[in-house]
C-alpha positions as a Markdown table, in Angstrom:
| # | Residue | x | y | z |
|---|---|---|---|---|
| 1 | Met | -12.1 | 10.9 | -5.2 |
| 2 | Ser | -13.8 | 9.8 | -7.8 |
| 3 | Ala | -17.1 | 9.5 | -5.4 |
| 4 | Val | -16.3 | 13.1 | -4.9 |
| 5 | Gly | -15.8 | 14.1 | -8.8 |
| 6 | His | -19.3 | 12.3 | -9.8 |
| 7 | Tyr | -21.1 | 14.5 | -6.9 |
| 8 | Leu | -19.9 | 17.6 | -7.8 |
| 9 | Glu | -20.5 | 16.9 | -11.7 |
| 10 | Glu | -24.1 | 16.7 | -10.3 |
| 11 | Gly | -23.9 | 20.3 | -9.7 |
| 12 | Gly | -22.7 | 21.1 | -12.6 |
| 13 | Ile | -18.8 | 21.8 | -11.6 |
| 14 | Pro | -16.5 | 20.0 | -14.0 |
| 15 | Thr | -14.2 | 18.4 | -12.1 |
| 16 | Ala | -10.5 | 16.0 | -13.1 |
| 17 | Ser | -8.7 | 13.8 | -11.3 |
| 18 | Ile | -5.0 | 11.9 | -10.2 |
| 19 | Ser | -4.9 | 8.4 | -9.6 |
| 20 | Leu | -2.7 | 6.4 | -7.9 |
| 21 | Val | -4.1 | 3.3 | -8.8 |
| 22 | Arg | -5.8 | 3.2 | -11.6 |
| 23 | Glu | -8.2 | 0.2 | -10.8 |
| 24 | His | -10.0 | 2.3 | -8.5 |
| 25 | Ser | -10.6 | 5.2 | -10.8 |
| 26 | Glu | -11.0 | 2.2 | -13.3 |
| 27 | Val | -14.6 | 0.5 | -10.9 |
| 28 | Met | -15.6 | 4.5 | -10.5 |
| 29 | Arg | -15.2 | 6.2 | -13.5 |
| 30 | Pro | -14.7 | 9.3 | -12.3 |
| 31 | Pro | -15.6 | 11.7 | -15.7 |
| 32 | Arg | -11.7 | 13.2 | -16.2 |
| 33 | Ala | -9.0 | 11.3 | -14.4 |
| 34 | Leu | -5.1 | 10.5 | -15.1 |
| 35 | Trp | -3.7 | 7.6 | -13.8 |
| 36 | Val | 0.0 | 8.4 | -13.2 |
| 37 | Pro | 2.7 | 5.2 | -12.5 |
| 38 | Phe | 3.8 | 7.4 | -9.2 |
| 39 | Met | 4.2 | 6.0 | -5.2 |
| 40 | Leu | 1.9 | 6.0 | -3.2 |
| 41 | Gly | 1.5 | 9.5 | -1.5 |
| 42 | Arg | 3.4 | 11.3 | -4.0 |
| 43 | Pro | 0.4 | 12.3 | -7.0 |
| 44 | Leu | 2.5 | 14.9 | -8.7 |
| 45 | Gly | 5.7 | 11.9 | -8.5 |
| 46 | Ala | 9.4 | 13.9 | -8.3 |
| 47 | Pro | 9.3 | 16.4 | -4.5 |
| 48 | Asp | 10.7 | 19.4 | -5.2 |
| 49 | Asp | 10.7 | 19.3 | -8.6 |
| 50 | Ala | 8.6 | 22.2 | -9.7 |
| 51 | Ala | 8.5 | 21.8 | -13.3 |
| 52 | Phe | 8.0 | 18.0 | -13.3 |
| 53 | Gln | 4.8 | 19.2 | -10.8 |
| 54 | His | 3.7 | 20.7 | -13.1 |
| 55 | Gln | 3.6 | 19.2 | -15.7 |
| 56 | Val | 1.8 | 16.9 | -14.6 |
| 57 | Leu | -1.1 | 19.4 | -13.4 |
| 58 | Arg | -1.0 | 20.4 | -17.4 |
| 59 | Ala | -1.7 | 16.3 | -18.5 |
| 60 | Ala | -4.1 | 16.9 | -15.4 |
| 61 | Leu | -6.1 | 19.8 | -16.4 |
| 62 | Ala | -6.2 | 18.5 | -20.7 |
| 63 | Leu | -8.2 | 16.9 | -19.5 |
| 64 | Phe | -11.6 | 18.7 | -19.5 |
| 65 | Asp | -10.4 | 19.3 | -23.4 |
| 66 | Ala | -12.3 | 15.8 | -24.0 |
| 67 | Glu | -15.7 | 16.3 | -25.2 |
| 68 | Gln | -17.0 | 13.4 | -23.8 |
| 69 | Gly | -16.2 | 11.0 | -20.5 |
| 70 | Pro | -15.7 | 8.9 | -18.9 |
| 71 | Val | -12.2 | 9.6 | -19.6 |
| 72 | Leu | -8.7 | 7.6 | -18.4 |
| 73 | Gln | -5.4 | 8.5 | -18.9 |
| 74 | Asp | -2.4 | 8.2 | -18.2 |
| 75 | Phe | 0.4 | 9.5 | -18.1 |
| 76 | Ala | 3.5 | 8.6 | -20.4 |
| 77 | His | 6.2 | 9.1 | -17.8 |
| 78 | Asp | 7.7 | 8.5 | -14.9 |
| 79 | Ala | 9.0 | 10.7 | -11.8 |
| 80 | Pro | 12.8 | 11.6 | -12.8 |
| 81 | Ala | 14.9 | 10.4 | -9.6 |
| 82 | Thr | 15.5 | 13.1 | -6.8 |
| 83 | Gln | 19.2 | 13.7 | -4.6 |
| 84 | Ala | 16.1 | 11.7 | -2.0 |
| 85 | Ala | 16.5 | 8.2 | -4.0 |
| 86 | Ala | 20.4 | 8.5 | -5.7 |
| 87 | Asp | 21.2 | 8.9 | -1.9 |
| 88 | Glu | 18.9 | 5.6 | -1.1 |
| 89 | Gln | 20.1 | 3.9 | -3.5 |
| 90 | Asp | 24.0 | 4.6 | -2.4 |
| 91 | Gly | 23.1 | 2.9 | 0.6 |
| 92 | Ala | 22.1 | 5.3 | 3.0 |
| 93 | Ala | 19.9 | 3.2 | 5.6 |
| 94 | Cys | 18.9 | 2.3 | 8.6 |
| 95 | Pro | 22.4 | 0.9 | 10.5 |
| 96 | Val | 19.7 | -0.7 | 13.1 |
| 97 | Asn | 18.8 | -4.0 | 12.0 |
| 98 | Phe | 14.8 | -3.1 | 13.7 |
| 99 | Ala | 13.7 | -5.9 | 12.7 |
| 100 | Arg | 14.5 | -10.0 | 12.9 |
| 101 | Pro | 15.4 | -12.2 | 9.0 |
| 102 | Arg | 12.3 | -12.8 | 7.4 |
| 103 | Gln | 10.9 | -15.9 | 8.0 |
| 104 | Ala | 11.9 | -19.1 | 5.3 |
| 105 | Ala | 8.6 | -19.7 | 4.3 |
| 106 | Thr | 6.0 | -21.9 | 6.7 |
| 107 | Ser | 3.3 | -22.0 | 7.5 |
| 108 | Gly | 0.1 | -21.8 | 10.1 |
| 109 | Ser | 0.6 | -21.7 | 14.2 |
| 110 | Ala | 4.9 | -21.3 | 13.1 |
| 111 | Leu | 4.5 | -18.5 | 10.9 |
| 112 | Ala | 1.8 | -17.2 | 13.1 |
| 113 | Ala | 3.8 | -17.2 | 16.1 |
| 114 | Ala | 7.2 | -15.6 | 13.7 |
| 115 | Leu | 4.6 | -12.3 | 13.0 |
| 116 | Ala | 3.6 | -12.3 | 16.7 |
| 117 | Asp | 7.7 | -11.6 | 17.8 |
| 118 | Glu | 7.9 | -9.5 | 15.1 |
| 119 | Ile | 5.3 | -7.1 | 15.9 |
| 120 | Asp | 6.3 | -7.4 | 19.7 |
| 121 | Glu | 9.5 | -6.6 | 18.5 |
| 122 | Leu | 8.5 | -3.4 | 16.9 |
| 123 | Arg | 5.9 | -2.4 | 19.6 |
| 124 | Pro | 9.2 | 0.1 | 20.9 |
| 125 | Trp | 10.2 | 1.5 | 18.3 |
| 126 | His | 5.7 | 1.9 | 17.6 |
| 127 | Asp | 5.9 | 3.6 | 21.1 |
| 128 | Leu | 9.0 | 5.9 | 20.4 |
| 129 | Thr | 7.0 | 7.1 | 16.8 |
| 130 | Val | 3.4 | 7.9 | 19.1 |
| 131 | Arg | 5.1 | 9.8 | 21.3 |
| 132 | Arg | 7.2 | 11.6 | 19.0 |
| 133 | Arg | 4.6 | 12.6 | 16.1 |
| 134 | Gly | 1.8 | 12.6 | 19.6 |
| 135 | Gly | -0.9 | 10.3 | 17.8 |
| 136 | Ser | -0.8 | 7.1 | 15.2 |
| 137 | Ser | -2.4 | 6.2 | 12.1 |
| 138 | Val | -3.1 | 3.2 | 13.3 |
| 139 | Gly | -6.8 | 2.0 | 14.1 |
| 140 | Leu | -8.5 | 2.1 | 10.7 |
| 141 | Ser | -9.7 | -1.4 | 11.7 |
| 142 | Gly | -10.1 | -1.3 | 15.7 |
| 143 | Leu | -8.1 | -4.4 | 16.2 |
| 144 | Thr | -4.5 | -4.6 | 18.1 |
| 145 | Pro | -1.7 | -5.0 | 16.0 |
| 146 | Ala | -1.8 | -8.8 | 18.0 |
| 147 | Gln | -4.9 | -9.2 | 16.4 |
| 148 | Ala | -4.5 | -7.6 | 12.9 |
| 149 | Gly | -1.4 | -9.8 | 12.4 |
| 150 | Ala | -3.8 | -13.1 | 13.7 |
| 151 | Phe | -6.2 | -12.0 | 11.1 |
| 152 | Leu | -4.3 | -12.0 | 8.5 |
| 153 | Cys | -2.1 | -14.9 | 9.2 |
| 154 | Ala | -5.7 | -17.0 | 8.9 |
| 155 | Phe | -6.0 | -15.5 | 5.2 |
| 156 | Ala | -2.8 | -16.7 | 4.7 |
| 157 | Ala | -3.3 | -20.2 | 6.2 |
| 158 | Asn | -5.8 | -20.6 | 4.2 |
| 159 | Gln | -9.1 | -20.2 | 6.6 |
| 160 | Thr | -11.2 | -17.5 | 6.9 |
| 161 | Pro | -12.1 | -16.0 | 10.0 |
| 162 | Asp | -14.3 | -13.9 | 12.1 |
| 163 | Asn | -15.5 | -10.4 | 10.2 |
| 164 | Phe | -14.7 | -8.1 | 13.2 |
| 165 | Arg | -18.0 | -6.1 | 11.0 |
| 166 | Pro | -20.7 | -7.8 | 9.9 |
| 167 | Glu | -21.0 | -4.7 | 8.2 |
| 168 | Gln | -19.3 | -4.1 | 6.3 |
| 169 | Pro | -17.4 | -6.7 | 2.9 |
| 170 | Leu | -14.9 | -9.6 | 4.6 |
| 171 | Gly | -12.8 | -8.0 | 1.8 |
| 172 | Gln | -13.4 | -4.2 | 3.0 |
| 173 | Ser | -11.9 | -5.4 | 6.8 |
| 174 | Leu | -9.2 | -7.3 | 4.9 |
| 175 | Lys | -8.0 | -4.4 | 3.5 |
| 176 | Gln | -8.2 | -2.7 | 6.4 |
| 177 | Val | -5.9 | -4.8 | 8.6 |
| 178 | Cys | -3.5 | -4.9 | 6.2 |
| 179 | Asp | -4.1 | -0.5 | 5.7 |
| 180 | Asp | -3.9 | -1.0 | 9.7 |
| 181 | Leu | 0.0 | -3.8 | 10.0 |
| 182 | Arg | 1.4 | -1.3 | 7.2 |
| 183 | Ala | 1.5 | 1.7 | 9.5 |
| 184 | Tyr | 2.3 | 0.0 | 12.7 |
| 185 | Tyr | 4.9 | -1.1 | 10.5 |
| 186 | Glu | 6.4 | 2.2 | 8.6 |
| 187 | Glu | 5.8 | 4.1 | 11.4 |
| 188 | Ala | 7.8 | 1.7 | 13.7 |
| 189 | Ala | 10.2 | 2.8 | 10.8 |
| 190 | Ala | 10.5 | 6.5 | 11.8 |
| 191 | Ala | 11.4 | 6.2 | 14.9 |
| 192 | Gln | 15.0 | 4.5 | 13.8 |
| 193 | Pro | 18.3 | 6.5 | 13.3 |
| 194 | Gly | 19.0 | 6.7 | 9.6 |
| 195 | Gly | 16.1 | 8.3 | 7.5 |
| 196 | Leu | 14.8 | 5.8 | 5.2 |
| 197 | Gly | 12.7 | 7.2 | 2.5 |
| 198 | Pro | 9.6 | 6.5 | 1.5 |
| 199 | Thr | 11.5 | 3.2 | -1.3 |
| 200 | Gln | 13.4 | 1.4 | 1.1 |
| 201 | Val | 10.8 | 1.5 | 3.8 |
| 202 | Gln | 8.0 | -0.1 | 1.1 |
| 203 | Asp | 10.7 | -2.9 | 0.1 |
| 204 | Trp | 11.3 | -3.7 | 3.2 |
| 205 | Phe | 8.7 | -4.3 | 4.8 |
| 206 | Tyr | 6.9 | -6.3 | 2.2 |
| 207 | Leu | 9.8 | -7.3 | 1.4 |
| 208 | Gln | 12.1 | -8.2 | 4.8 |
| 209 | Thr | 9.6 | -9.0 | 7.2 |
| 210 | Val | 8.0 | -11.7 | 7.9 |
| 211 | Ala | 4.5 | -9.6 | 7.6 |
| 212 | Gly | 5.2 | -9.0 | 4.4 |
| 213 | Gln | 5.6 | -12.9 | 3.6 |
| 214 | Val | 1.7 | -13.5 | 5.0 |
| 215 | Leu | 0.7 | -10.3 | 3.7 |
| 216 | Val | 1.8 | -11.8 | 0.1 |
| 217 | Ala | 0.9 | -15.5 | 1.2 |
| 218 | Ala | -2.5 | -14.1 | 1.8 |
| 219 | Arg | -3.3 | -12.4 | -1.1 |
| 220 | Gly | -2.4 | -15.6 | -3.2 |
| 221 | Leu | -4.8 | -17.1 | -1.5 |
| 222 | Gly | -7.8 | -14.7 | -2.0 |
| 223 | Leu | -7.8 | -14.9 | -5.2 |
| 224 | Thr | -9.1 | -18.0 | -5.2 |
| 225 | His | -11.3 | -17.1 | -2.1 |
| 226 | Ala | -15.6 | -17.8 | -2.6 |
| 227 | Asp | -15.5 | -14.5 | -1.0 |
| 228 | Arg | -16.0 | -12.1 | -4.3 |
| 229 | Ser | -15.5 | -9.1 | -2.3 |
| 230 | Val | -11.8 | -11.2 | -0.5 |
| 231 | Gly | -10.9 | -12.0 | -4.4 |
| 232 | Ala | -10.8 | -7.9 | -5.4 |
| 233 | Met | -8.7 | -7.2 | -2.9 |
| 234 | Ala | -6.3 | -9.5 | -2.9 |
| 235 | Glu | -6.0 | -8.3 | -7.5 |
| 236 | Lys | -6.0 | -4.7 | -7.0 |
| 237 | Val | -4.8 | -3.5 | -3.8 |
| 238 | Leu | -3.1 | -5.9 | -0.9 |
| 239 | Ile | -0.1 | -5.1 | -3.0 |
| 240 | Pro | 1.9 | -2.6 | -4.5 |
| 241 | Arg | 2.6 | -2.9 | -8.3 |
| 242 | Ala | 7.0 | -2.1 | -7.9 |
| 243 | Ile | 6.3 | -5.3 | -5.1 |
| 244 | Leu | 5.0 | -7.8 | -7.2 |
| 245 | Ala | 6.9 | -6.9 | -10.0 |
| 246 | Ile | 10.3 | -7.6 | -7.4 |
| 247 | Leu | 8.3 | -11.0 | -6.8 |
| 248 | Asn | 7.6 | -11.3 | -10.0 |
| 249 | Ser | 10.8 | -11.1 | -11.7 |
| 250 | Ala | 12.4 | -13.8 | -9.3 |
| 251 | Thr | 10.0 | -16.0 | -9.5 |
| 252 | Pro | 12.1 | -18.7 | -12.0 |
| 253 | Ser | 10.0 | -19.4 | -15.1 |
| 254 | Ser | 8.2 | -22.3 | -15.8 |
| 255 | Pro | 10.4 | -24.5 | -18.3 |
Protein backbone atom coordinates (compact mmCIF):
# COMPACT_ATOMS: atom_id res chain seq x y z
CA MET A 1 0.00 0.00 0.00
CA SER A 2 2.91 2.34 0.61
CA ALA A 3 3.99 1.99 -3.02
CA VAL A 4 0.42 2.63 -4.18
CA GLY A 5 0.33 5.75 -2.05
CA HIS A 6 3.45 7.11 -3.72
CA TYR A 7 2.01 6.33 -7.15
CA LEU A 8 -1.29 8.09 -6.47
CA GLU A 9 0.41 11.10 -4.92
CA GLU A 10 2.50 11.54 -8.05
CA GLY A 11 -0.80 11.81 -9.91
CA GLY A 12 -2.02 14.53 -7.58
CA ILE A 13 -4.26 12.33 -5.38
CA PRO A 14 -3.59 12.71 -1.62
CA THR A 15 -3.46 9.41 0.27
CA ALA A 16 -3.42 8.08 3.80
CA SER A 17 -2.92 4.44 4.71
CA ILE A 18 -3.09 2.13 7.72
CA SER A 19 0.06 0.17 8.51
CA LEU A 20 0.15 -3.14 10.38
CA VAL A 21 3.93 -3.58 10.07
CA ARG A 22 5.66 -0.41 11.18
CA GLU A 23 9.05 -1.50 9.85
CA HIS A 24 7.65 -1.69 6.31
CA SER A 25 6.34 1.86 6.51
CA GLU A 26 9.61 3.13 7.95
CA VAL A 27 11.41 1.83 4.87
CA MET A 28 8.77 2.73 2.25
CA ARG A 29 8.04 6.19 3.77
CA PRO A 30 4.47 6.53 2.45
CA PRO A 31 3.06 10.08 2.26
CA ARG A 32 0.82 9.52 5.30
CA ALA A 33 0.49 6.35 7.35
CA LEU A 34 -1.09 5.39 10.64
CA TRP A 35 0.56 2.43 12.36
CA VAL A 36 -1.89 0.38 14.42
CA PRO A 37 -0.82 -2.21 17.05
CA PHE A 38 -3.35 -4.79 15.92
CA MET A 39 -2.85 -8.37 14.78
CA LEU A 40 -2.36 -8.97 11.07
CA GLY A 41 -5.61 -9.06 9.12
CA ARG A 42 -7.39 -6.60 11.43
CA PRO A 43 -6.40 -3.08 10.33
CA LEU A 44 -9.39 -1.57 12.13
CA GLY A 45 -8.92 -3.53 15.34
CA ALA A 46 -11.87 -5.33 16.84
CA PRO A 47 -14.54 -6.85 14.57
CA ASP A 48 -18.15 -5.74 15.05
CA ASP A 49 -17.09 -2.63 17.00
CA ALA A 50 -18.14 0.24 14.76
CA ALA A 51 -17.29 2.93 17.31
CA PHE A 52 -13.69 1.78 17.66
CA GLN A 53 -13.32 1.29 13.90
CA HIS A 54 -14.52 4.85 13.34
CA GLN A 55 -11.92 6.02 15.85
CA VAL A 56 -9.18 4.34 13.80
CA LEU A 57 -10.51 5.81 10.56
CA ARG A 58 -10.72 9.31 12.05
CA ALA A 59 -7.10 9.04 13.18
CA ALA A 60 -6.06 8.00 9.67
CA LEU A 61 -8.02 10.80 8.02
CA ALA A 62 -6.55 13.32 10.47
CA LEU A 63 -3.18 12.73 8.83
CA PHE A 64 -4.36 14.94 5.96
CA ASP A 65 -4.01 17.88 8.35
CA ALA A 66 -0.22 17.51 8.35
CA GLU A 67 1.48 20.38 6.52
CA GLN A 68 4.08 18.08 4.97
CA GLY A 69 5.11 14.44 4.82
CA PRO A 70 6.03 11.73 4.93
CA VAL A 71 4.05 11.18 8.12
CA LEU A 72 4.14 7.98 10.17
CA GLN A 73 2.00 8.24 13.27
CA ASP A 74 1.32 5.58 15.91
CA PHE A 75 -2.24 4.82 16.96
CA ALA A 76 -2.30 5.11 20.73
CA HIS A 77 -4.87 2.46 21.65
CA ASP A 78 -5.00 -1.32 21.61
CA ALA A 79 -8.04 -3.02 20.15
CA PRO A 80 -10.75 -3.61 22.77
CA ALA A 81 -11.51 -7.15 23.83
CA THR A 82 -14.28 -8.91 21.92
CA GLN A 83 -16.53 -11.78 22.82
CA ALA A 84 -14.49 -14.02 20.52
CA ALA A 85 -11.33 -13.08 22.37
CA ALA A 86 -13.09 -13.70 25.67
CA ASP A 87 -14.11 -17.12 24.49
CA GLU A 88 -10.49 -17.86 23.66
CA GLN A 89 -9.43 -16.87 27.17
CA ASP A 90 -12.22 -18.97 28.68
CA GLY A 91 -10.67 -22.04 27.15
CA ALA A 92 -12.61 -22.56 23.93
CA ALA A 93 -10.22 -24.72 21.98
CA CYS A 94 -9.96 -27.48 19.48
CA PRO A 95 -10.66 -30.84 21.19
CA VAL A 96 -8.34 -32.65 18.79
CA ASN A 97 -4.60 -32.66 19.34
CA PHE A 98 -3.77 -32.23 15.66
CA ALA A 99 0.00 -32.02 16.08
CA ARG A 100 2.40 -33.93 18.28
CA PRO A 101 3.94 -32.02 21.19
CA ARG A 102 6.76 -29.83 20.02
CA GLN A 103 10.13 -31.51 20.08
CA ALA A 104 12.77 -30.51 22.58
CA ALA A 105 15.37 -28.13 21.15
CA THR A 106 17.40 -30.03 18.61
CA SER A 107 19.05 -29.41 15.28
CA GLY A 108 20.15 -30.90 12.02
CA SER A 109 18.58 -34.04 10.60
CA ALA A 110 16.52 -34.76 13.74
CA LEU A 111 14.77 -31.40 13.54
CA ALA A 112 14.22 -31.76 9.81
CA ALA A 113 12.71 -35.23 10.30
CA ALA A 114 10.41 -33.94 13.06
CA LEU A 115 9.19 -31.12 10.83
CA ALA A 116 8.63 -33.47 7.89
CA ASP A 117 6.55 -35.76 10.13
CA GLU A 118 4.49 -32.84 11.41
CA ILE A 119 3.80 -31.56 7.89
CA ASP A 120 2.72 -35.05 6.84
CA GLU A 121 0.41 -35.42 9.85
CA LEU A 122 -1.37 -32.18 8.97
CA ARG A 123 -1.88 -33.06 5.30
CA PRO A 124 -5.35 -34.70 5.72
CA TRP A 125 -6.62 -31.65 7.61
CA HIS A 126 -5.18 -29.28 5.02
CA ASP A 127 -6.71 -31.31 2.19
CA LEU A 128 -10.10 -31.07 3.93
CA THR A 129 -9.85 -27.26 4.06
CA VAL A 130 -8.90 -27.14 0.38
CA ARG A 131 -11.95 -29.21 -0.53
CA ARG A 132 -14.24 -27.02 1.55
CA ARG A 133 -12.87 -23.73 0.25
CA GLY A 134 -12.19 -24.84 -3.29
CA GLY A 135 -8.58 -23.71 -3.16
CA SER A 136 -5.57 -22.80 -1.04
CA SER A 137 -3.41 -19.75 -0.44
CA VAL A 138 -0.33 -22.00 -0.28
CA GLY A 139 1.88 -21.69 -3.34
CA LEU A 140 3.58 -18.31 -3.20
CA SER A 141 7.01 -19.91 -3.28
CA GLY A 142 6.12 -22.65 -5.73
CA LEU A 143 7.49 -25.25 -3.30
CA THR A 144 5.55 -28.08 -1.70
CA PRO A 145 5.12 -27.87 2.09
CA ALA A 146 7.77 -30.60 2.46
CA GLN A 147 10.20 -28.67 0.26
CA ALA A 148 9.44 -25.46 2.14
CA GLY A 149 10.18 -27.24 5.41
CA ALA A 150 13.51 -28.51 4.10
CA PHE A 151 14.44 -25.01 2.87
CA LEU A 152 13.64 -23.51 6.27
CA CYS A 153 15.51 -26.26 8.13
CA ALA A 154 18.65 -25.36 6.22
CA PHE A 155 18.52 -21.86 7.71
CA ALA A 156 17.83 -23.30 11.18
CA ALA A 157 20.94 -25.51 10.77
CA ASN A 158 23.05 -22.45 9.87
CA GLN A 159 23.30 -23.51 6.24
CA THR A 160 22.38 -21.46 3.17
CA PRO A 161 20.05 -23.34 0.81
CA ASP A 162 20.03 -22.76 -2.92
CA ASN A 163 17.77 -19.86 -3.84
CA PHE A 164 14.92 -21.44 -5.79
CA ARG A 165 14.33 -18.06 -7.46
CA PRO A 166 17.79 -16.62 -8.10
CA GLU A 167 16.28 -13.56 -9.77
CA GLN A 168 15.06 -12.30 -6.38
CA PRO A 169 16.92 -11.68 -3.09
CA LEU A 170 17.38 -14.72 -0.86
CA GLY A 171 15.56 -12.91 1.94
CA GLN A 172 12.46 -12.59 -0.22
CA SER A 173 12.59 -16.30 -0.99
CA LEU A 174 12.87 -17.01 2.73
CA LYS A 175 9.79 -14.88 3.44
CA GLN A 176 7.78 -16.64 0.72
CA VAL A 177 8.68 -20.03 2.17
CA CYS A 178 7.66 -18.93 5.66
CA ASP A 179 4.39 -17.46 4.38
CA ASP A 180 3.58 -20.70 2.56
CA LEU A 181 4.35 -22.89 5.54
CA ARG A 182 2.32 -20.72 7.89
CA ALA A 183 -0.61 -20.72 5.46
CA TYR A 184 -0.42 -24.53 5.24
CA TYR A 185 -0.62 -24.84 9.03
CA GLU A 186 -3.37 -22.25 9.37
CA GLU A 187 -5.47 -23.94 6.71
CA ALA A 188 -4.95 -27.29 8.43
CA ALA A 189 -6.09 -25.73 11.71
CA ALA A 190 -9.18 -24.31 10.01
CA ALA A 191 -10.48 -27.83 9.35
CA GLN A 192 -10.36 -28.77 13.01
CA PRO A 193 -13.53 -28.89 15.10
CA GLY A 194 -13.77 -26.31 17.85
CA GLY A 195 -13.43 -23.02 15.95
CA LEU A 196 -9.97 -21.81 16.91
CA GLY A 197 -9.66 -18.02 16.99
CA PRO A 198 -6.89 -16.21 15.12
CA THR A 199 -4.86 -15.55 18.27
CA GLN A 200 -5.04 -19.20 19.26
CA VAL A 201 -3.91 -20.30 15.81
CA GLN A 202 -1.02 -17.83 15.83
CA ASP A 203 0.12 -18.94 19.30
CA TRP A 204 -0.21 -22.60 18.33
CA PHE A 205 1.84 -22.21 15.16
CA TYR A 206 4.72 -20.23 16.61
CA LEU A 207 4.82 -21.64 20.16
CA GLN A 208 3.63 -25.24 19.97
CA THR A 209 4.69 -26.70 16.62
CA VAL A 210 7.99 -27.96 15.27
CA ALA A 211 7.53 -25.51 12.40
CA GLY A 212 7.44 -22.65 14.88
CA GLN A 213 10.58 -23.93 16.57
CA VAL A 214 12.36 -24.12 13.22
CA LEU A 215 11.20 -20.65 12.22
CA VAL A 216 12.39 -19.12 15.50
CA ALA A 217 15.78 -20.82 15.07
CA ALA A 218 15.99 -19.64 11.46
CA ARG A 219 15.23 -16.09 12.52
CA GLY A 220 17.96 -16.13 15.17
CA LEU A 221 20.59 -17.26 12.69
CA GLY A 222 19.21 -15.03 9.95
CA LEU A 223 19.85 -11.92 12.02
CA THR A 224 23.58 -12.35 11.47
CA HIS A 225 23.43 -13.83 7.98
CA ALA A 226 25.96 -12.53 5.45
CA ASP A 227 23.13 -11.78 3.00
CA ARG A 228 21.63 -8.45 4.09
CA SER A 229 18.24 -9.30 2.60
CA VAL A 230 18.04 -12.34 4.90
CA GLY A 231 18.95 -10.23 7.93
CA ALA A 232 16.31 -7.64 7.08
CA MET A 233 13.56 -10.24 6.72
CA ALA A 234 14.64 -12.04 9.89
CA GLU A 235 14.58 -8.85 11.91
CA LYS A 236 11.35 -7.34 10.65
CA VAL A 237 8.81 -9.82 9.36
CA LEU A 238 9.45 -13.51 10.12
CA ILE A 239 8.04 -13.53 13.67
CA PRO A 240 5.13 -11.31 14.84
CA ARG A 241 5.92 -8.79 17.56
CA ALA A 242 3.41 -10.40 19.91
CA ILE A 243 5.18 -13.75 19.64
CA LEU A 244 8.61 -12.20 20.12
CA ALA A 245 7.32 -10.54 23.29
CA ILE A 246 6.16 -13.92 24.61
CA LEU A 247 9.44 -15.59 23.72
CA ASN A 248 11.50 -12.81 25.27
CA SER A 249 9.48 -12.89 28.48
CA ALA A 250 10.09 -16.64 28.73
CA THR A 251 13.86 -16.27 28.33
CA PRO A 252 15.68 -16.18 31.69
CA SER A 253 17.53 -12.93 32.35
CA SER A 254 21.29 -12.98 32.58
CA PRO A 255 22.60 -12.72 36.16
